N, C-alpha and C positions, 0 to 999 in steps of 0.2 A: 133619405135614410134617417131612421129614428135611433137615437142613442139613449139607453136607459142608464141613468147615473144613480149610484147609491149615495145617500146623504153622507156628508163627512162625519167621521167618527174620531174619537180621541186617539185611535191607533194610527190614523193616516199620516200624522206628522213624524212618526218614529221611523228609523231605518228598518229595513225588512226583518232582520233577525230579532231586533228588540220588539218590533211590532208583533211578530209571531209568538214570541215569548209572552208578551202581555195578553194576547188573545187566549193562549192556552191557560194562563193564570186565571183569567176571567172565566173560562170554561170550567176549570177545576172548582172554582168557588161556586159556580152555578150548580154543578153536579152534586157537590157536598150539601148544598142548601135544599135540594129536592129530595123527595121520598125515594129511597133506593129501588123500590119496586115500580116506580113510575116509568113508563116507556119514554125513551129519549129519541127525538127526531132531529136530524141534522139541520133541517130547514128552520125548525123552531128555535134551536140553539143559536144558529147563525143570526136570526132576527133579533133575539134577545141580546146578543153580544153587539150587534150592529155591524155585521159583516156579511159577506156572501158565503154560501156553503162551500164554494170552491176555495175561497181564502181560508176558511176554517179548516178544511181538509189539508190544504197546503201547510198551514201552521202546524198542524198535528204531525205531518210527515217531517217537517223541518225541525221541530223541537223534540219530539219523542220517538221519531223514527218509524212510525207506523200510521196507517190510515186512521181517520177519526173513529170509524166503526170499531176497529181493532183496539184502539186506545180506550174507548168507553167500555168495551167488553172486559178488557184487562182490569180496568178500574173496579168494575163490579165483581169480577172474579177475586181480586185481591181483598175486597170487603168480605166476601164469603169466606175466604181462607182465614182471615182474622177472626171471624165469628166461630168457625169450626175449631180454630186453635184454642179457644176458651173451653171447648167441650160442653158448653151450655146449649148449643143449638144442634138439632138433628140436621142431617144433610138436606133433607127435603125442606125443612123450615128455613134454613139459611139460603138455599137456592131460590125459593119462592119469594122470600123477603127482599131479594136483590134483583128481581125481575127475570129470573130464569124459569120459564114455564114448562119447557120440555126437558125432563130430568135426564133422559138418555143423552141428548145433545150436550146438556150442561156437564155431565160427567166426562164425556169425551173431550170437551174443550178445556175443562179444568185439568185433566190429566196431561193434556198437551202443554198447558201453560206451566204446571208445577211439577210434572214428573211423577205424580202419584194420584190415586183416586181420592175424591173428597172423603170417602169413608176411612181411608188410611190416615188422613190428616186428623180427623175427629178421633179415631182410635188412639193415635199417639198422644193427643191432648188428654184423653180420658186416662190413659196409662200413666202419664206424668203426674196427674192429680193424685193417683193412688200411691205414689212413692212416699214412704215415710221418711221425711227429712231428718228426724231425730236419730236415725241409725247411721247417718253419714258422719264421717269424722270431722271434727272441728278443723278449720283451715290452719289454726295455730299448731295443731298436732301433726301437720303434714311434714313429710321429710323433704319437701321441696323448699328451696330458699329463693327468694326473689333477689335479683341482682339489680 
């Protein structure tokens, strides 16, 4: 019987929960360092971190409560939401810049994650930019008192 052993990593000496937290912290750092539109593959990520795909997925479930694939997708969706919230990006540009190539699927997944269409997020951001702040009352003139 042949046993395949992974080489020891710095995570191996940590207790399980701390190990999983450290793995996800490493994953987050790697994802932030890569181009947002670059495809992410679990095998490649696991190899770069120095763990197995199974351990990487287990760490994701343990730390963030969802599968690795779902976590990576939510990370990208959150980045799109931040871009749309500035009003500076079109929905298509933000989606493509973050690796979402099928816009129909993107819109459906975005709506499921945030409860609104990406176009609604962008429209709200554009509307907020158009508000003239000079017409709002000064906080000192407010009738509310802080306790």
